[in-house]
N, C-alpha and C positions, 0 to 999 in steps of 0.2 A: 196584202192579205195577211199581213199580223200588223197593220194600222187600224190603230184603237177605233171603235162605229163612235163616233160622238154627234150626237145632234145639234141642227146647225143653228148658230145663236138664238132665231127667232122661235124655236120652237121651248126648247131649253126652261125650265122654269128659274124667276129667279127671286131671289132671298123677299123681296115682298109680298109676293108669291107664290107662297107657299103651296103644292099639290094637298097640305097636312093641315087641316085647321086648329089654332090650339086650343086647350078644353077652357072654358072660364067657368064661374059658377057653381062647382061643382064640392059641397060640402063634406069632409065623410063624419060619421058618427061617432060619438066616444066610444070603444072597443069596450067597456060596460059602465054600468049605472048604479054601481055598490054604495061608493062611496066611500071608503074602509080603510083605516090608514094605512103605512106601510110598514110592512113588517124588519123589525133589524135583525141582519146578518148573524147567524152565530158566529162565534170567534172564532179564531185559526187554532187548532191546535198547534202547542211547539215545532220545533220541528226537531227529530233524534239526536242526538249525540253525533256526533264525528265520529265513522270510524277508524282510527289510529292508521299510521301508516305504518305500510311493510317496514316490517324490522327483520333486519340480516341480522343471522347467527356466524359465527367463524364456520359452524360447519355444513351451515346450508350455502355459504358462499363458493366454500370447494365444494361441493357438489353440481352446484352451479359451473361454476368451471370445468370441472370433467366434464358435463355434459357437453358443454357448447365447445372444447376442444374433441370428445369425441364424433359429432354433430359434422364440426370441420372435415376431420381424418378420414369418414367413409363419406363424404362430399364429394373429398378431393380422391378419395381412389376410384370410384365411379366415375367422374371424369377422367380421369386418368385413362381408366381400360379401356375408355370410349374411343377416347383420344387412339388409344396402340390399335381398336380394334377396325379403325379405318383407315393406318396408316398399314396394315398389314392387307387389307383387302384394296387401299390401292396399289402396292403394289404386286401381290399376283396378279391383279389388272394387268400392271405395264409388263408384265412375263409373260402371262398371254397373251397379250399385245404383238410383241417384242418376236415367239414363235411361231404365231400367225403369218404373223408378215413374210418371218424366212421362208414359211412354207410355201406361200402365197406366189413370194417372188421368183424363185427358183425350181421350178414344177416338175426339170426334166434331170436337177443332177442331185437326187435323191443315190 
């Protein structure tokens, strides 16, 4: 079912007897017959002067450091609060499981 269907060797075309005949004797006419001279390309404009590199002043360095510190503190606070919420949820689910287990194991001892 999954084997390739290859024609038998006696019916397959050989390179000497190709199904496509080569094109011979075709001559293309020129694109135009106006005999004009080639034009000279326009000069390339000079590149604009390079922009100066960014220079940090002491004030901008302090602002960048304070901004980075604020971002780290905010992201850290969010991550710690998410971890704390997960821990509290896990503890409450465990406590509920213990209470349910004790209620279901001893239904007559209430």
